[in-house]
C-alpha angles and dihedrals in degrees: 000000000000125000092249092051091053090051091050092050090049091053092048090051092049091050090050090052092048091047091051091048091050091050090050091050091050091051091047092049091047090050091049092050091050090048091050091049091051091048091048090050092048092048091049091049091048090053095046114097120200121205090184139008120178146137119264109326111239098182132030130178130173136185125209138147091295096055139263122316124188130192136187130206122227103210093192096054094027093228137126122229134192110248095213095053123020090196095057108114102231118203097239096202090059094057092039089058093050090045091052091051093051094052087069109007108182131190126224090228143337119241110242094203121036125194118225092230103081091189086079087070097034089247097119086077107014117215090214137015129186126195125192137178122200131213086253089061091252109148130190139172118202120197119206125203138172130345115255100227091198096066103005092244124131128235113242142169138184113249109256094025129096094210117108125204140177119238134193116270090234089073091056097046089058093061101035098083134099117248090259089070089063095055116119106223126201121241136186115268118247108265129169121213091238093054094062112106104168139015128189125190121192110188132156091349094307124114122205119186120200113192128182116232123188117190137173111245136166112275119251120245090257093051091047091052092051093049092046090054091052092047091050090060091051093046093051090056091054098039092102091058092046091054089064093063109121122249090242093056091047092051090050091050091052091048093050090047092054093048093052099034096135093046091050092051089054094048093051092065102110116229125202136183112261122191123213132171119224114208118200128190127160090352090303119118138194126189114221126193115236104262141166088271092054091045091052090048092054092046092050090048095055089042094066113119138178113255097194144333109262096183127003092203125021122176122210094275092049091048089057090056087057091050092249096138134136090272095053122122112268125199114191120189122191116196141168113256109183106306094337134079114233129194126215116195119195118188108199118205137171127327126256120259092266090050090232099113142034123226106238136182122199123220092345090300121164088231116096121207136178126240129187109272091212094055093045093048090051090058096042093047092048092054094043089054088074094049116118 
């Protein structure tokens, strides 16, 4: 073995030792990082205080200055309902948020020293309490006291325990509202004026249909001029490429053009989409060009909005008191929503006492809302204008 070979082997051996040492260091560092992460997790868990831990809550009730409100969860339909009124339209996201909090309700901190006088924390007479029962039969009642002005947290304790905690104010704001704040209110769907394809108005025993019709028709001179101007810009950008067409190709194009001269003349007639509206009443129709008046009608139609909810659940007798009877005016709007056609039905009843609003129900809903009389009349009058 030569002297150089021995040196080379020595270097290889040294590199192997260094590589092994490096690998060991990496493993040690990785182990230390994992150990630190486990310790950090354990410390965090040790410093996390739970006021409640349960499976999916199936009943929730809370008491505040407005009263006591209780709710039940239907696991089959995955919906919350108000125990005092099955017809009340509960805002599901509201109860879902409270439910999620209660599954793992954590405190900001636990007081190390607690005074015997609970009035110091407002817990002798709690401003709010919330009770929940989980699907695992776990039940808890959390009492909430005063606001800690120093950090904007609230004092709280679990009923039956002497420990006192502070909790985030967001928990309290969720259960400080009256029941009206939980009501799910209806709203008009988002419709654009161009998406409307059909409108039907039934009023005073008369039916007027208003149907959109789009046809291909020869362009007017003005439209042709506009299109030609746009095409000229495009053609100028590609003129350099066109100049490179060979003489043979050009000659052939001219020949083909001459042979089919009449066909070419026909094909050069520019066609454009033209929108008309066909109004039908008593089997009589009239075809109306799309005009500023039609445009304004469509814009006013999609601009209708609910002012307020007059009644979240009206039975048949109550609907009659709102004028929502079989003989009421009905406005039905059909519009394109994505790839599907959707229908919006508005039943228009009597006016409010101040004559400023109509009572309206949407899609035969049991909820009754109010809509500006002025805006509704503008739409109805514009459609009736085309009646025969």
